[in-house]
N, C-alpha and C positions, 0 to 999 in steps of 0.2 A: 547584492552587496554594494554599498555606496563607497565613495572614495575614502571617507574617514575610517570605515571598517577595514578597508583594504590596507590602509596605512598602519592601523593598530595590529592587524594580523602580521604585517611585515616586520613590525617592531618586535612582536613576540617571537617570531622566527629567528630574528637576529639575536635576541637574548638567549634563546635556546642554543643556538650555534656557539655563542660566546661561552656559555656554561659548559657545553660539551668539550670545548677546546681548552678550558682552563681547569677542569676537574677530572679526576680519575673516577669514572663511573662504572668500571667493570668489576668492582668488589662485590662478591657474591654473598648474599645474606646467609645462605646455607653453610658457608665456611665458618661463620660465627657460631652456628648451631653445633657443628662438629667440634670446633675449638672448645666450646663450653662442655661438651660431653667428655672430651679428652681431659679437660681440667678437673672435672668432677671425679673421673677415674683416678687421676693422679693424686688428688686430695684424699680420696678414700684409701689409696695405697699408703700415702704418707701417714695418715691417721693410724692405720693398722700397724704400720712399721714402728711408729713412735710408741704406741701403746704396748706392743709386745716386746720390742727390742730395747728401746731406750729406757723404759721404766723398769724392765726386768733384767735384761742381760747386762746393761751398763752398771748395775749395782755390784755385779760380780767381777767385772773386768772394766773398770773405768779408765784404764790407761789409754787405750787406743779407740775407745768407744765414740768419743765426740767426732774425731776426724773421719772414722769409718761411717758414722751416721750421716755426717754432712755430705760425704761422697755419694752415698746411696740416694739421699734426698736430692742432691744436685743432679744425679743421673735421671731421677724421676722427672724433675722439672725440665731437663734437656729433652727427654723423649716427648713430653707433652708439647713443648715448643716446636720441636721438629715436625711432629705429626700435624700440628696446627698450621704451620707455614706451608708444608707440602700440600695439605688439603686445600688451603686457601689459594695457592697458586693454580692447582688443577681446576678448581671450580671457577675461579676468576678467568682463567684462560678459556674455558668452555663458554662462559658468558660473553667474553670479548669477541670470540669467534662467531657466536650466534648473533650479536648485535652489530658486528662490523667495526668494533673499536680495536685499537692496538692495545696489547697487554703491557707493553713497555714503551714509553715515549718520554718527552721532557716533563710532562705533568706527573707521570708515575715516578720519575727520578726525584722531582721536588718533594713529592709525598714521602718517598722513602727517606730522603735526607732529613726532613722535618720530624719524621717518626724516630729515626735512629739517634738524633742528638740527645733527647731526654732519656731514651732507652739505654744508650751507652753510659751516660752519666749515672743513671740509676743502677746499672749493673756494677760499675766501679764502686759506687756508694755502698751497695749491698755486700760486696766483697770486703770493703773496709769494716763494715759492721761485723761480719764473720771473723775477720782478722782480730778485732778487738773483743770478741766474745759477746757482742750484743745480739744474740740470735733472735730474741723476741721482737726486734724491730725490723727484721728482714721482710716479713709478710706485709706489714703496712707500708713499708718503703716501696716494695714492688708495686703495690696498688697505686700509690701516689704518683710514682714516676711513669707508670703505664698510662694513667689518666692524663698526665701532662703531655705525653707523647700523642695521645689521641686528640686532645684539644689543639695541640700544635700542628698536627697534620690535617685537621678537619677542613681547613680552608682549601685543600686541594682534593677533597672527595665529598661524599654525602654529608649534609649538615647534621644528620642523625648521629654521626660519630662523635660530634662535639658533646652532645648530651650524655652519651655513654662515658666519655672521658670525665665529665664533671661528676658523674655518679661514682666512678672508680676512685677519684680523688677524695670524695666525701667518705666512702667506705674506708679508705686508707687512714684518713684523719681520725675517724671514730675508732678504728682498730688500734691506734696508738694508745688509747686509754683502756683497751681491753685486750692486752697482748696475749693473755692466756687462750684467747679464742682466735688466734691468728689463722689457723687452718680453716676455721669456719668462715671468716671474712674472705680468705683467699678463695674458697670454694664458691662463695656468693659472687664475688667480683669477677673472677675469671671463668667461673662455670655457669651459674644461673643467669647472670646478667648477659653473658654472651649468647646464651640460648634464647633469652627473651628478645634481645635486640636483633639477633639473627632472624628470628621468625617474623618480627615486625618489618624488617627490611625486605624479606622475601615476599610477604603479603603486599607490601606497599609498592615495590619496584619490579618484582620478578614474576608474580603470580600469573599475570596475563602474558 
């Protein structure tokens, strides 16, 4: 190896070190797969619940039906989110331990902050939509704000997350014009896309 090749190798090593120090690389691709499976299960439950409960039972007792339905669907979404976060933490912790990275440091904190700003704003916005009775806009709003969160946080983790975020935003915008299919778009965005990208990340970064 001549002097020029040694210098190029040294530069590449420095770039890799800078990338590892400025990005959270312990995110597990399998956590995306599990999150997608949880989301599909939650969407299926929501579809069955709405079909059997809202369309049938609510006709007989419309008084408390809307609030009760929103409470059950909200609990469904909370369970999906909790399972996804718990699984993501466990798998990312195992990956960090295996690769010798820290699970929580300054980069992870920056990633969390940049994710939470759009997610918090989106959560408040969705609550406002529910408060004003615009239920049909909740699903596209969740997709859009979630996509914005991924794009905003992608500079502190894998670049692939940015493309997933852009797809989520596109699905949310399309869903705005097809609000009757909100659960379908929700299942595609949070379910199928998570599974696809999770598998892609696992094959690309973790398989070996």
